[in-house]
C-alpha positions in Angstrom: 114.3 270.0 171.5 111.7 272.6 172.5 114.2 275.3 172.3 114.6 274.7 168.7 110.9 275.4 167.8 110.8 279.2 167.9 113.9 279.1 165.6 112.2 276.9 163.1 109.1 279.0 163.2 111.1 282.2 162.7 112.9 280.6 159.7 109.5 279.3 158.4 108.0 282.9 158.6 111.0 284.5 157.0 110.8 282.0 154.2 107.3 282.9 153.6 108.0 286.7 153.7 110.9 286.2 151.2 108.3 284.4 148.8 106.1 287.6 149.2 108.9 289.9 148.5 109.7 288.1 145.4 106.1 288.0 144.2 105.8 289.9 140.8 103.2 292.5 140.7 103.4 293.4 144.5 103.8 297.0 144.8 104.8 296.7 148.5 107.4 294.1 148.0 108.9 296.1 145.1 109.0 299.3 147.3 110.4 297.3 150.2 113.2 296.0 148.1 114.1 299.5 146.4 114.0 301.5 149.7 112.5 305.0 150.1 115.3 307.2 151.7 114.1 310.0 149.6 110.6 309.6 151.2 109.1 308.9 147.9 107.3 305.6 146.8 107.0 304.5 143.3 104.2 306.5 141.7 101.3 304.1 141.9 102.2 303.2 145.6 102.8 306.9 146.4 99.4 307.9 145.4 97.9 305.1 147.6 100.0 306.0 150.6 99.3 309.8 150.3 95.5 308.9 150.4 96.2 306.7 153.5 98.2 309.4 155.2 95.4 311.9 154.2 92.8 310.0 156.0 94.8 309.5 159.1 97.0 312.5 159.8 94.1 315.1 160.7 93.0 312.6 163.6 95.3 314.0 166.3 94.3 317.6 165.4 90.8 316.9 166.8 92.4 316.8 170.4 95.1 319.4 169.5 92.9 322.2 168.2 91.0 322.9 171.4 94.4 323.0 173.1 95.9 325.3 170.6 93.0 327.6 171.0 93.2 327.5 174.9 97.0 328.3 174.7 96.4 331.1 172.4 93.7 332.6 174.6 96.1 332.2 177.6 98.8 334.1 175.8 96.1 336.9 175.1 94.9 337.0 178.6 98.6 337.2 179.9 99.2 340.1 177.5 96.0 341.8 178.8 97.3 341.6 182.5 100.9 342.5 181.8 100.8 345.3 179.0 99.2 348.8 178.9 95.9 349.1 177.1 97.4 350.7 174.0 100.0 347.8 173.8 97.2 345.2 174.1 95.2 346.8 171.7 97.9 346.5 169.1 98.5 342.8 170.1 94.8 342.1 169.6 95.2 342.1 165.8 97.7 339.3 165.4 96.1 337.4 168.3 92.7 337.7 166.6 94.2 336.5 163.4 95.4 333.4 165.2 92.1 332.5 166.8 90.3 333.0 163.5 92.8 330.6 161.7 92.1 327.9 164.3 88.6 328.3 163.9 88.7 328.1 160.2 91.1 325.0 160.4 88.6 323.3 162.8 85.7 323.4 160.1 87.4 320.9 157.6 89.0 318.8 160.6 85.7 318.1 162.1 83.7 317.8 158.9 86.5 315.2 157.9 87.2 317.3 154.6 90.9 316.0 154.9 92.2 317.5 151.5 90.9 320.9 152.6 92.3 320.4 156.1 95.8 319.5 154.8 95.9 323.0 152.9 94.4 324.7 155.9 97.1 323.3 158.3 99.9 324.7 156.3 98.1 328.0 156.0 97.4 328.1 159.7 101.0 327.2 160.5 102.3 330.1 158.2 99.8 332.4 159.7 101.0 331.6 163.2 104.5 332.0 162.3 103.9 335.6 160.7 101.6 336.7 163.7 103.9 335.3 166.4 107.0 337.3 164.9 104.6 340.3 164.9 103.7 339.9 168.6 107.2 339.2 169.4 108.3 342.5 167.8 105.7 344.4 169.7 106.3 342.7 173.2 110.0 343.4 172.6 109.6 347.1 173.3 108.3 346.2 176.8 111.2 343.5 177.3 108.7 341.3 179.2 110.0 337.8 177.9 112.2 336.2 175.2 110.7 336.8 171.9 112.3 333.5 170.6 110.3 331.3 173.0 107.0 331.5 171.2 108.6 331.0 168.0 110.0 327.7 169.3 106.6 326.6 170.5 105.5 327.3 167.0 108.0 325.4 165.3 107.4 322.5 167.7 103.7 322.3 166.7 104.8 322.7 162.9 107.1 319.7 162.9 105.5 317.3 165.4 101.8 317.9 166.0 100.2 319.1 162.8 100.9 315.8 160.9 102.5 317.3 158.0 104.8 315.2 155.8 108.5 316.1 155.8 108.6 318.3 152.8 105.6 320.2 154.0 106.9 320.7 157.5 110.3 321.8 156.4 108.9 324.3 153.9 106.5 325.9 156.4 109.2 325.7 159.2 111.9 327.6 157.1 109.2 330.2 155.9 108.3 330.8 159.6 111.8 331.0 160.7 112.5 333.6 158.0 109.7 335.9 159.2 111.4 336.2 162.7 114.6 338.4 161.6 112.5 340.2 159.3 109.9 341.3 161.9 112.8 342.1 164.4 114.5 344.4 161.8 111.1 346.2 161.3 110.8 346.7 165.2 114.6 347.5 165.5 115.5 344.8 167.6 119.2 345.0 168.8 121.4 342.9 166.4 123.3 341.1 168.9 120.1 339.9 170.7 118.5 339.2 167.3 121.5 337.2 166.2 121.5 334.9 169.3 117.6 334.3 168.8 118.1 333.6 165.1 120.8 331.0 165.8 118.5 329.2 168.4 115.7 329.2 166.0 117.8 328.0 163.0 119.3 325.3 165.2 115.8 324.3 166.3 114.7 324.2 162.8 117.4 321.8 161.7 116.6 319.5 164.4 112.9 319.6 163.8 113.7 318.8 160.0 115.6 315.7 161.1 112.7 314.9 163.5 110.0 315.3 160.8 112.2 313.1 158.3 112.5 310.3 160.8 108.8 310.5 161.7 107.7 310.0 158.1 110.3 307.6 157.3 109.0 305.4 160.3 105.3 306.1 159.1 106.1 304.9 155.7 107.9 301.8 157.0 105.1 301.0 159.2 102.7 301.4 156.4 104.6 299.3 154.1 104.9 296.5 157.0 101.2 296.4 157.5 100.6 296.0 153.9 103.1 293.3 153.5 101.6 291.5 156.6 98.1 292.0 155.0 99.3 290.1 151.9 100.7 287.4 154.1 97.6 287.0 155.9 95.2 287.3 152.7 97.1 286.2 149.6 98.4 282.9 148.6 102.2 283.3 148.5 102.7 281.0 145.4 100.0 282.5 143.1 99.3 285.9 144.3 95.5 284.9 144.6 93.3 285.3 147.5 94.0 282.3 150.0 91.2 280.2 151.0 90.2 282.0 154.2 90.4 285.4 152.4 88.3 284.3 149.6 85.5 282.8 152.0 85.4 286.2 153.7 85.1 288.1 150.3 82.4 285.6 149.1 80.3 286.2 151.9 80.4 290.1 151.5 79.7 289.6 147.8 76.6 287.3 148.3 75.3 290.0 150.5 75.9 292.6 148.0 74.4 290.7 145.2 71.3 290.0 147.3 71.0 293.8 148.0 71.6 294.5 144.2 69.1 291.8 143.2 71.9 290.2 140.8 73.1 286.7 140.1 76.5 285.7 141.1 78.3 282.4 139.9 81.0 280.4 141.9 83.4 278.3 139.9 85.9 275.5 141.0 88.6 274.7 138.9 91.2 271.7 139.3 94.2 271.0 137.3 93.9 267.7 135.5 96.3 264.9 136.6 98.5 267.5 138.3 100.0 264.8 140.6 101.6 263.2 137.3 102.9 266.6 136.2 104.5 267.0 139.6 106.0 263.5 139.5 107.3 264.0 136.1 108.8 267.5 136.4 109.3 268.0 140.1 107.7 270.5 142.5 109.6 273.7 141.3 108.2 273.3 137.9 104.8 272.4 139.5 104.8 275.6 141.3 105.7 277.8 138.0 102.8 275.8 136.4 100.1 276.9 139.1 101.6 280.6 138.9 101.0 280.3 135.1 97.3 279.0 135.5 96.6 281.7 138.2 97.4 284.3 135.6 95.3 282.6 133.0 92.3 282.5 135.5 92.6 286.3 136.4 91.9 287.1 132.7 88.3 286.0 133.4 87.8 288.7 136.2 85.8 291.5 134.4 84.4 293.5 137.3 85.7 294.9 140.5 83.7 292.3 142.6 85.1 289.4 140.6 87.6 287.4 142.6 90.0 284.4 142.4 91.6 282.4 144.9 93.6 279.2 145.4 91.4 276.9 147.3 94.2 274.3 148.1 96.8 272.4 146.3 96.0 272.5 142.7 92.5 273.6 143.1 91.2 277.2 142.3 87.9 279.1 143.2 86.4 282.1 141.5 83.3 284.3 141.8 81.8 286.2 139.1 79.5 289.1 140.0 76.3 290.1 138.0 76.7 287.0 136.0 73.8 284.8 134.6 74.1 281.0 134.1 74.9 281.6 130.5 77.6 284.0 131.1 79.0 281.8 133.8 79.4 279.1 131.3 80.8 281.3 128.9 83.4 282.5 131.5 84.2 279.0 132.4 85.0 278.1 129.0 87.1 281.2 128.7 89.2 280.0 131.7 89.5 276.6 130.4 90.8 277.8 126.9 93.0 280.3 128.5 94.8 277.5 130.4 94.9 275.2 127.3 96.4 278.1 125.4 99.4 278.3 127.7 100.5 275.0 125.9 102.2 273.8 129.0 103.4 270.3 128.1 102.2 267.7 130.4 105.0 265.0 130.1 105.2 261.7 128.4 101.7 260.6 129.9 99.5 259.6 126.7 96.4 260.6 128.6 97.3 264.3 128.8 99.5 266.1 126.2 98.9 269.6 127.6 98.0 270.8 131.1 94.2 271.5 131.3 91.6 272.2 133.9 88.3 271.0 134.7 85.8 273.4 135.9 82.4 273.2 137.9 80.2 276.1 138.3 77.3 276.8 140.4 74.9 279.9 139.8 72.9 281.7 142.5 70.1 281.8 139.9 69.4 278.0 140.6 69.0 278.6 144.4 66.4 280.3 146.7 69.0 282.4 148.5 72.6 283.7 148.2 74.4 281.2 150.7 78.2 281.2 150.0 78.5 277.7 151.4 75.8 276.3 149.3 77.4 277.7 146.2 80.8 276.4 146.9 79.2 272.8 147.7 77.3 273.1 144.3 80.4 274.2 142.4 82.5 271.3 143.8 79.6 268.8 142.8 79.8 270.2 139.2 83.6 269.9 139.3 83.2 266.3 140.4 81.0 265.6 137.2 83.3 267.5 135.0 86.1 265.2 136.0 83.9 262.1 135.8 83.0 263.0 132.3 86.4 263.0 131.1 88.1 266.3 132.4 89.2 269.4 130.3 85.6 270.5 130.2 83.2 272.8 132.0 79.9 271.6 133.8 77.3 273.8 135.3 75.2 272.5 138.3 71.7 273.4 138.1 70.1 271.2 140.6 67.8 272.7 143.4 68.8 272.8 147.1 68.6 269.5 148.8 69.1 267.4 145.7 71.8 264.9 145.7 73.5 262.3 143.2 73.1 258.8 143.9 
């Protein structure tokens, strides 16, 4: 029997993932279903991904830049030892340009100016390509080493170390590769030797493009996977609202922010009236559809970026409204109640309840001495109890001071 447990757990996890992938409004699940072989996401998600890639791609350059500068200086030092002074002076121009390009690139990278750094990376790679081709042409006259070798080093950095996306890396790689035969024609390099070097560079270019594609595809795939797992951990798979744990974490942060801003917040607990009767009459599939519809109605009360809604458990929902007075909280509670009632979801044959409705209990931080998320939740739950006791389908505001209890 124990051997069956991992299989059952895997099946349960897959079922939960399938629910997320089918959830409407999830950009990640839609993209996962559509695929991205063209290395393009749907517009709304592409913008988010590029922002994410922009913030993370320059990180390896912090370690790469000193190494690149060191290697450039080593090339320069080798040329000082191996070439006559007049040749070295000629090589000093392209090598100096390379050093300057690296120093210019270092400014936005280390200052974390990521958008500027992205442009500087492309310009640096192109600068290196052109100047390396120039140094190859000069050193070819001395026949000291293969001119193609340093070009391959540049292409390697272009494809795999700079963090450029596929299309950027391919464009700069092709442009760098084209500068090689042009420079060699300028320096009258023998055509047979140039043809062999051009073939090697072109072949490496093709392999580099394929590698860059695979790298970006994997990066995008990992990004989608992380976002889907985040949805699995933070959001309720049925309604798309925050789950209980995620809401509690957000509420703690919102309370701290409200205390700093010296504004009031309100927490509301909403419970579906006689939901067990609804489930018994229509079945759980219809019950799930009902909860999804109610979640959509409750979302309409979220007016500010820090307003949140979550599923607290079963047929119970929880909301927080930021910078919200007690009067505004009651108004929003009524707005939530009427939005649910306006759905006109027939409750069944039960004479007590013609349409699906909710009872709402609200607690405002204005009634308390501090911003304590636990106390606000308990007060909202207490207010919900009174709303249900008074006949349901109503909004009740808890205004009792801390420590007061009902008899």
